[in-house]
C-alpha positions in Angstrom: 79.0 30.9 1.5 78.2 28.7 4.5 76.1 30.1 7.2 75.8 28.8 10.8 76.7 25.2 11.3 75.3 23.9 8.0 77.9 24.0 5.4 75.5 23.1 2.6 73.0 26.0 3.3 72.4 28.3 0.3 72.6 31.9 1.2 70.9 34.6 -1.1 71.9 38.2 -0.8 69.7 41.2 -1.9 71.8 43.9 -3.6 74.8 45.0 -1.5 72.9 44.9 1.8 73.9 41.5 2.7 70.5 40.9 4.0 69.1 37.4 3.4 66.0 36.9 1.4 63.1 35.8 3.4 60.1 33.8 2.5 56.8 35.6 1.6 55.9 39.3 2.0 58.1 41.4 4.2 55.7 43.5 6.5 57.4 46.2 8.5 56.7 46.2 12.2 53.8 48.4 13.5 54.6 51.7 15.0 53.5 50.4 18.4 56.7 48.1 18.3 58.8 51.2 18.8 58.5 52.8 22.2 57.8 56.6 22.2 56.8 56.6 18.6 53.4 57.5 17.3 51.6 56.9 14.1 51.8 59.2 11.1 49.5 62.2 11.2 48.6 61.9 7.4 46.9 59.7 6.6 46.6 57.4 9.6 45.6 59.7 12.5 43.7 62.2 10.2 41.6 59.5 8.7 40.6 58.1 12.2 39.7 61.7 13.2 37.6 62.3 10.1 35.8 59.0 10.6 35.0 59.9 14.1 33.9 63.4 13.1 31.5 61.9 10.5 29.9 59.6 13.0 29.4 62.5 15.4 28.0 64.8 12.7 25.5 62.2 11.5 24.4 61.5 15.1 23.9 65.3 15.6 21.9 65.6 12.4 19.7 62.7 13.4 19.2 64.4 16.7 18.1 67.7 15.2 15.7 65.8 12.9 14.2 63.9 15.7 13.8 66.9 17.9 13.1 69.8 15.4 13.0 73.5 16.6 9.4 74.5 17.4 7.6 76.5 14.7 5.9 79.6 16.0 3.6 82.1 14.2 5.0 84.7 11.8 6.9 87.5 13.3 4.7 90.2 14.9 6.5 93.2 16.2 3.3 94.3 18.0 3.3 91.2 20.1 4.9 92.3 23.3 4.2 88.9 25.1 6.5 87.0 22.6 9.7 85.6 24.2 12.2 84.9 21.4 14.1 81.7 21.8 16.7 80.1 19.4 17.0 76.5 18.4 18.0 74.2 21.4 21.5 73.6 20.0 22.2 77.4 20.2 20.9 77.9 23.7 24.3 78.0 25.2 25.4 80.8 23.0 22.1 82.6 23.5 22.6 82.6 27.3 26.2 83.5 26.9 25.2 86.7 25.1 23.0 87.7 28.0 25.9 88.4 30.3 26.8 92.2 30.5 30.4 91.8 29.6 29.6 90.2 26.2 26.6 92.3 25.3 25.4 95.9 24.8 28.6 97.9 24.4 30.7 94.6 24.2 28.4 92.8 21.7 31.2 92.6 19.1 33.3 90.8 21.7 30.6 88.4 22.4 29.5 87.6 19.0 32.8 87.6 17.0 35.6 87.9 19.4 35.2 85.2 21.8 33.6 82.6 19.4 36.4 83.5 17.0 39.1 82.6 19.5 37.3 79.4 20.6 36.9 78.1 17.0 40.3 79.4 16.0 41.8 77.3 18.9 40.0 74.2 17.5 41.5 74.8 14.1 45.0 75.4 15.5 44.9 72.6 17.9 46.8 70.0 15.8 49.5 72.6 15.5 49.7 73.7 19.0 49.4 70.4 20.7 52.2 68.5 19.1 52.9 66.0 21.8 53.0 62.3 20.9 51.0 61.1 23.9 47.4 60.1 22.9 46.2 59.2 26.3 43.9 61.9 27.6 45.1 61.6 31.3 48.6 62.2 30.1 47.6 65.4 28.3 46.3 67.6 31.1 46.1 70.9 29.3 44.1 69.7 26.2 41.9 67.3 28.3 41.2 70.1 30.9 40.1 72.6 28.1 37.8 70.0 26.6 36.2 69.1 29.8 35.7 72.7 30.7 34.2 73.4 27.4 31.7 70.6 27.6 30.8 71.7 31.2 30.2 75.3 30.1 28.0 74.3 27.1 25.9 72.1 29.3 25.6 74.6 32.1 24.8 77.5 29.8 22.0 75.4 28.0 20.3 74.3 31.3 20.4 77.8 32.6 19.0 79.3 29.4 16.1 76.7 29.4 15.3 77.2 33.1 15.3 81.0 32.6 12.8 80.6 29.6 10.4 78.4 31.7 10.6 81.0 34.5 9.7 83.8 32.2 6.7 81.8 30.9 5.4 81.3 34.4 5.8 85.1 35.3 4.1 86.2 32.3 1.6 83.4 32.2 2.4 82.9 28.5 1.7 79.7 26.5 4.4 79.1 23.8 3.1 79.7 20.3 4.0 76.1 19.1 1.9 74.7 21.9 -1.1 76.8 20.7 -0.6 75.7 17.1 -0.4 72.0 18.2 -3.6 72.3 20.3 -5.5 74.1 17.4 -4.3 71.4 15.0 -5.4 68.6 17.3 -8.8 70.2 17.8 -9.2 70.6 13.9 -8.2 66.9 13.4 -10.8 65.7 15.9 -13.5 67.7 14.2 -12.4 66.3 10.8 -11.3 69.8 9.5 -8.1 70.8 7.8 -5.4 72.2 10.1 -5.6 76.0 10.6 -3.2 78.0 8.4 -1.3 80.8 9.9 0.0 82.1 6.5 -2.9 84.4 6.0 -5.3 86.0 8.6 -8.9 85.0 8.5 -11.1 87.6 6.5 -13.5 89.7 8.6 -17.1 88.6 8.2 -19.1 91.2 6.2 -22.3 92.3 7.6 -25.5 92.0 5.6 -26.8 95.3 4.5 -30.6 96.1 4.8 -31.5 92.6 6.0 -35.2 93.7 6.1 -35.3 94.8 2.6 -38.1 93.0 0.6 -35.5 91.8 -1.8 -34.4 89.5 0.9 -37.8 87.7 0.4 -37.3 87.6 -3.3 -33.9 85.7 -2.7 -35.7 83.3 -0.4 -38.4 82.6 -3.0 -35.8 82.1 -5.6 -34.1 79.5 -3.3 -30.9 81.5 -3.2 -30.5 80.6 0.5 -30.3 76.9 -0.4 -26.9 77.5 -1.9 -25.7 80.7 -0.3 -26.9 79.8 3.1 -29.7 81.6 5.1 -27.3 84.5 6.1 -26.0 84.6 2.6 -22.4 84.1 3.8 -21.7 81.1 1.5 -21.6 77.4 1.8 -18.5 75.5 1.2 -17.2 76.4 -2.3 -20.3 78.7 -3.0 -19.3 82.3 -2.6 -21.0 84.6 -0.1 -23.4 87.3 -1.3 -22.4 89.5 1.6 -20.0 91.9 0.1 -20.8 90.9 -3.4 -21.3 94.6 -4.2 -17.6 95.1 -3.9 -16.9 92.5 -6.5 -19.7 93.1 -9.1 -21.5 96.2 -10.3 -25.3 96.2 -10.7 -25.1 95.6 -14.4 -22.9 92.6 -13.9 -25.4 91.3 -11.3 -28.2 91.7 -13.5 -26.4 89.6 -16.2 -25.4 86.9 -13.6 -28.9 86.7 -12.1 -30.6 86.6 -15.6 -28.3 84.3 -17.4 -26.4 82.5 -14.7 -22.7 81.9 -14.3 -20.6 78.8 -13.6 -22.7 76.5 -11.5 -25.4 79.1 -10.8 -28.6 78.6 -12.8 -30.3 81.4 -14.6 -33.4 83.1 -13.1 -34.4 85.1 -16.2 -37.4 82.7 -16.7 -38.2 82.4 -13.1 -38.2 86.0 -11.8 -39.7 89.0 -13.6 -37.7 92.0 -14.8 -38.9 94.1 -11.8 -38.0 91.4 -9.3 -34.6 91.1 -10.9 -34.0 94.8 -10.8 -35.1 94.9 -7.1 -32.9 92.0 -6.1 -29.7 93.3 -7.9 -30.2 96.8 -6.7 -30.2 95.3 -3.1 -27.2 93.0 -3.8 -25.2 96.0 -5.3 -25.6 97.5 -1.8 -23.8 94.5 -0.2 -20.5 96.1 0.5 -18.0 95.9 3.2 -18.1 98.8 5.8 -15.2 101.2 5.1 
């Protein structure tokens, strides 16, 4: 069948559609070629939203790692000067719960009601906002809600932080993480390990009967060279103050006579009377009740 002005042109039909077969792959026009049309929600639009969400989430996680929440001391209910503060990314909600209409008698509304409405609105946004327009200035309701939410979060965060700083100035309180950092810095400068807050330091046990003649026997036996002049220990060597709480007199006699661990024996260096006098005095070294 001839087509156009060329009588010798060969025409190929596809099926019954009477559509001429073209050369190469047939690519349908992009959706932007049709005025008023939008891209398909699944998978085109949803894939882009997920990619943007992943980028924002990764950026937020990097931010929280770079600026971690300060670590204070273990909770102490007797510390009335402590000012509780949440992580910085929850400051806006922390400040929001200070207002009277969402706290105290209305705490359920502030902690579950309003946050539930906000997050529920985010989940239902694709179903509530079904307009095809994607330019934010052509979507006044959705754009206004987003801008107001961002302004509210920034405002509440700034107000919460300013209020916290004001409380520190009024009570003349130094934040716990500042104290920890200062102590760690001082220990580092002295070449000491960083102080641990997991356990409280043990109270020093006083020496019982420091003027007892057995003290002179301990000095003659060179006990002070290892256990220190005040018998409070030296490094990995245990203290003799409070040793009566750990060992009985019979056990002390055995240790002094035969030695134990890295401690040498004194059975050949001290007489039986001196060992008895020394161990009797060491058995008295107990912490005050």
